C-alpha positions as CSV (number, residue, x, y, z in Angstrom):
1,M,115.7,200.5,110.3
2,P,113.9,198.5,113.1
3,L,115.7,197.2,116.1
4,V,117.7,193.9,115.5
5,N,118.9,191.3,117.9
6,A,122.7,191.2,118.5
7,K,123.4,187.8,117.0
8,E,124.4,188.7,113.5
9,M,126.5,191.7,114.5
10,L,128.4,189.7,117.1
11,T,128.9,186.7,114.9
12,K,130.5,189.0,112.3
13,A,132.6,190.7,115.0
14,K,133.9,187.4,116.3
15,A,134.8,186.2,112.8
16,G,136.3,189.6,111.9
17,H,138.3,190.1,115.1
18,Y,136.7,193.3,116.2
19,A,134.2,194.2,118.9
20,V,130.8,195.9,118.9
21,G,130.4,198.5,121.7
22,Q,127.5,198.4,124.1
23,F,127.0,202.0,125.3
24,N,124.6,202.4,128.2
25,I,121.9,205.0,127.9
26,N,120.4,207.2,130.6
27,N,118.2,209.7,128.8
28,L,117.4,211.2,125.4
29,E,120.8,213.0,125.0
30,W,122.7,209.8,125.6
31,T,120.6,207.8,123.1
32,K,120.7,210.4,120.4
33,A,124.4,211.0,120.8
34,I,125.2,207.2,120.5
35,L,122.9,206.6,117.6
36,L,124.1,209.6,115.6
37,T,127.8,208.5,116.1
38,A,127.1,205.0,115.1
39,Q,125.4,206.2,111.9
40,E,128.2,208.7,111.1
41,L,130.8,205.9,111.6
42,N,128.7,203.2,109.9
43,S,129.1,201.0,112.9
44,P,126.7,198.5,114.5
45,V,125.9,199.4,118.1
46,I,124.2,198.0,121.2
47,L,122.2,200.4,123.5
48,G,122.5,199.1,127.0
49,V,119.9,199.7,129.7
50,S,120.4,198.8,133.3
51,E,117.4,198.1,135.5
52,G,118.1,201.2,137.5
53,A,118.3,203.3,134.3
54,G,115.1,201.7,133.1
55,K,113.3,202.9,136.2
56,Y,114.8,206.4,135.9
57,M,113.6,206.7,132.3
58,C,110.0,205.8,133.3
59,G,110.1,202.1,132.4
60,Y,110.9,199.8,129.5
61,T,108.0,200.6,127.3
62,T,109.0,204.3,127.4
63,I,112.5,203.4,126.4
64,V,111.4,201.2,123.5
65,G,109.1,204.0,122.3
66,M,111.9,206.6,122.5
67,V,114.5,204.4,120.7
68,N,112.1,203.3,118.0
69,G,111.1,206.9,117.4
70,M,114.7,208.0,117.1
71,L,115.6,205.2,114.7
72,N,112.8,206.5,112.4
73,E,113.2,210.3,112.9
74,L,117.0,210.2,112.6
75,N,117.0,207.8,109.7
76,I,119.3,205.3,111.4
77,T,120.2,202.6,109.0
78,V,123.0,200.8,110.9
79,P,122.1,197.7,113.0
80,V,121.0,198.7,116.5
81,A,120.2,196.3,119.3
82,L,118.4,197.4,122.5
83,H,119.7,195.3,125.3
84,L,119.0,194.9,129.0
85,D,122.2,195.1,131.0
86,H,122.7,192.9,134.1
87,G,119.1,191.9,134.1
88,S,117.3,189.9,136.8
89,Y,115.1,187.0,135.8
90,D,112.0,189.2,136.2
91,G,113.7,192.2,134.6
92,A,114.6,190.1,131.5
93,K,110.9,189.0,131.1
94,A,109.7,192.5,131.5
95,C,112.1,193.8,128.7
96,I,111.1,190.9,126.4
97,A,107.4,191.9,126.9
98,A,108.2,195.6,126.3
99,G,109.9,195.1,123.0
100,F,113.6,195.0,123.7
101,S,115.5,193.1,121.0
102,S,118.1,191.6,123.3
103,V,118.4,190.9,127.1
104,M,121.1,189.9,129.6
105,F,120.2,187.6,132.4
106,D,122.9,187.9,135.1
107,G,122.6,184.7,137.1
108,S,126.2,184.9,138.3
109,H,125.2,185.4,141.9
110,Y,123.3,182.1,141.9
111,A,124.7,178.6,142.3
112,I,125.7,177.3,138.9
113,E,122.7,174.9,138.9
114,E,120.2,177.7,139.4
115,N,122.0,179.9,136.9
116,I,121.7,177.1,134.3
117,A,118.0,176.5,135.0
118,K,116.9,180.1,134.8
119,T,119.2,180.8,131.8
120,K,117.8,177.8,130.0
121,E,114.2,179.0,130.4
122,L,115.0,182.5,129.2
123,V,116.9,181.1,126.2
124,A,113.8,179.2,125.1
125,I,111.7,182.3,125.3
126,C,114.2,184.4,123.4
127,E,114.6,181.8,120.7
128,E,110.8,181.8,120.2
129,K,110.7,185.6,119.9
130,G,113.9,186.0,117.8
131,L,115.8,187.9,120.5
132,S,119.4,187.6,121.5
133,I,120.4,186.7,125.1
134,E,123.5,187.2,127.1
135,A,124.4,185.2,130.2
136,E,127.1,185.6,132.8
137,V,129.5,183.4,134.7
138,G,131.8,184.8,137.4
139,S,130.7,188.2,138.7
140,I,132.2,191.4,137.4
141,G,133.9,193.5,140.0
142,G,132.6,196.9,141.3
143,E,129.0,198.0,141.5
144,E,126.5,198.9,138.8
145,D,123.0,199.9,139.9
146,G,123.3,197.7,143.0
147,V,124.8,194.7,141.2
148,V,128.0,194.1,143.1
149,G,130.8,191.8,142.2
150,A,134.3,191.1,143.5
151,G,135.8,190.7,140.1
152,E,136.6,187.0,140.4
153,C,137.6,185.0,137.3
154,A,135.0,182.6,135.9
155,D,135.4,178.8,135.8
156,P,136.0,177.8,132.1
157,D,134.0,174.6,132.6
158,E,131.0,176.5,134.0
159,C,131.3,178.9,131.0
160,K,131.0,175.9,128.7
161,M,127.9,174.7,130.6
162,I,126.2,178.0,130.1
163,A,127.3,178.5,126.5
164,D,126.0,175.1,125.6
165,L,122.5,176.2,126.6
166,G,122.3,178.2,123.4
167,V,122.9,181.7,124.7
168,T,124.0,184.3,122.0
169,M,126.9,185.7,124.0
170,L,128.6,185.1,127.3
171,A,130.0,187.5,129.9
172,A,132.7,185.9,131.9
173,G,134.6,187.5,134.7
174,I,138.3,187.8,133.9
175,G,139.3,190.3,136.5
176,N,137.4,193.2,135.0
177,I,135.4,195.6,137.1
178,H,132.6,198.2,136.7
179,G,133.4,201.9,137.3
180,K,136.8,203.4,137.7
181,Y,139.7,201.0,138.1
182,P,141.8,201.3,141.3
183,E,145.5,202.0,141.1
184,N,146.2,198.5,142.4
185,W,144.1,196.7,139.8
186,A,145.9,193.5,138.7
187,G,144.7,193.7,135.1
188,L,142.8,191.3,132.9
189,S,143.5,187.5,133.3
190,F,144.3,186.6,129.7
191,E,145.0,183.1,130.8
192,T,141.4,182.7,132.0
193,L,140.1,184.3,128.8
194,E,142.1,181.9,126.6
195,A,140.8,178.9,128.6
196,I,137.2,180.2,128.3
197,S,137.6,180.8,124.5
198,A,139.0,177.2,124.1
199,K,136.0,175.8,125.9
200,T,133.3,177.9,124.2
201,G,134.5,178.0,120.6
202,D,132.7,180.4,118.4
203,M,130.6,181.9,121.2
204,P,131.0,185.7,121.2
205,L,132.4,186.8,124.6
206,V,131.6,190.0,126.4
207,L,133.9,192.3,128.3
208,H,132.0,194.3,131.0
209,G,133.6,197.3,132.6
210,G,135.3,198.6,129.5
211,T,136.0,202.0,131.1
212,G,139.7,202.5,132.0
213,I,141.1,199.2,130.6
214,P,144.3,200.1,128.7
215,E,144.1,200.0,124.9
216,D,146.6,197.2,124.5
217,M,144.6,195.0,126.9
218,I,141.4,195.8,124.9
219,K,143.0,194.8,121.7
220,K,144.4,191.6,123.1
221,A,141.0,190.7,124.6
222,I,139.4,191.1,121.1
223,D,142.1,188.9,119.6
224,L,141.2,186.2,122.2
225,G,137.5,186.2,121.4
226,V,135.9,189.2,123.0
227,S,133.3,190.5,120.5
228,K,131.2,192.9,122.7
229,I,132.6,195.5,125.1
230,N,130.5,197.5,127.5
231,V,131.1,201.2,128.1
232,N,129.1,203.2,130.6
233,T,131.2,205.1,133.2
234,E,133.4,206.7,130.6
235,C,130.5,208.4,128.9
236,Q,129.2,209.6,132.3
237,L,132.5,211.1,133.2
238,A,132.8,212.8,129.8
239,F,129.3,214.2,130.1
240,A,129.9,215.5,133.6
241,A,133.2,217.1,132.8
242,A,131.8,219.0,129.8
243,T,128.7,220.1,131.7
244,R,130.9,221.3,134.6
245,E,133.1,223.3,132.3
246,Y,130.1,225.0,130.7
247,V,128.7,226.0,134.1
248,E,132.0,227.0,135.7
249,A,132.7,229.2,132.7
250,G,129.4,231.0,133.5
251,K,127.9,230.2,130.1
252,D,124.6,229.2,131.7
253,L,124.3,232.9,132.8
254,Q,124.9,234.4,129.4
255,G,121.8,235.1,127.4
256,K,119.7,232.0,127.3
257,G,122.5,229.7,128.3
258,F,120.3,228.2,130.9
259,D,118.1,226.6,128.2
260,P,118.6,222.8,128.7
261,R,119.2,222.5,124.9
262,K,122.3,224.7,125.4
263,L,123.2,223.5,128.9
264,L,123.3,219.9,127.8
265,A,124.9,220.4,124.4
266,P,128.6,220.2,125.5
267,G,127.9,217.0,127.4
268,F,126.1,215.6,124.3
269,E,129.1,216.3,122.2
270,A,131.4,214.8,124.8
271,I,129.4,211.5,124.7
272,K,129.7,211.5,120.9
273,A,133.5,212.0,121.1
274,T,133.8,209.2,123.6
275,V,131.7,206.8,121.6
276,K,133.7,207.6,118.4
277,E,137.0,207.0,120.2
278,K,135.7,203.6,121.5
279,M,134.3,202.5,118.1
280,E,137.6,203.2,116.5
281,L,139.5,201.3,119.2
282,F,137.1,198.3,119.0
283,G,137.4,198.2,115.2
284,S,133.7,198.4,114.5
285,V,133.9,201.5,112.2
286,N,132.5,200.7,108.7
287,K,131.3,197.2,109.9
288,A,127.6,198.0,109.7
């Protein structure tokens, strides 16, 4: 099945009170693990690519080629969107040209007027090419590939201004952060989320920084209109822990245990297990 934009899967998720997971990819193992798990669980899925990961994987055309090849070779039949995560204006244009099916333009660090102007231009391009587009209001806390945010809550009125431009989905800061959550984290602001939902209506909302948010908060956020949840750090931690265990057990020194196909296998399985757990929590299983 060819890549699809995220509009239909997120519209269904919003109406059905579940969320589609965006799982960021970093290499072949990541991509293969996520796609196979989505197929096994009959779940729609969004593959996220940060600009930093894009550079690491040799550029956006390389990524498009790898993903399209896997969709064909692995006989993937569930809906899959390839999405730029926290994209700059230039990054979004580069991914559109390379063949991504969805992009995010993160203009949250601009004044609202400039955020609106740049988002509006990219919306027109995406509409013409049949792509989905995500915008952001109110930065997400923590750091992801150099994108730093303090985790402030978005202004619901500004959210409506961006939503009215015709974006497919909206990421709004509600106290969430990237990476590991600190012990003194105040939690999600459901008051802000409710106010944003009231202003933006049927617009699918996006929750960034899905790693480490308690399950009850995830479920409540979905009930209040969150239809896309981003997971990155949790897969990285699972991969690292499984790889460390393999090496510390000396398995890389046994026979051909140093073969990367063996060395990376435990991490690959750990990613699959993490993605399965999240898809079950988000409610996207059998929603393809």
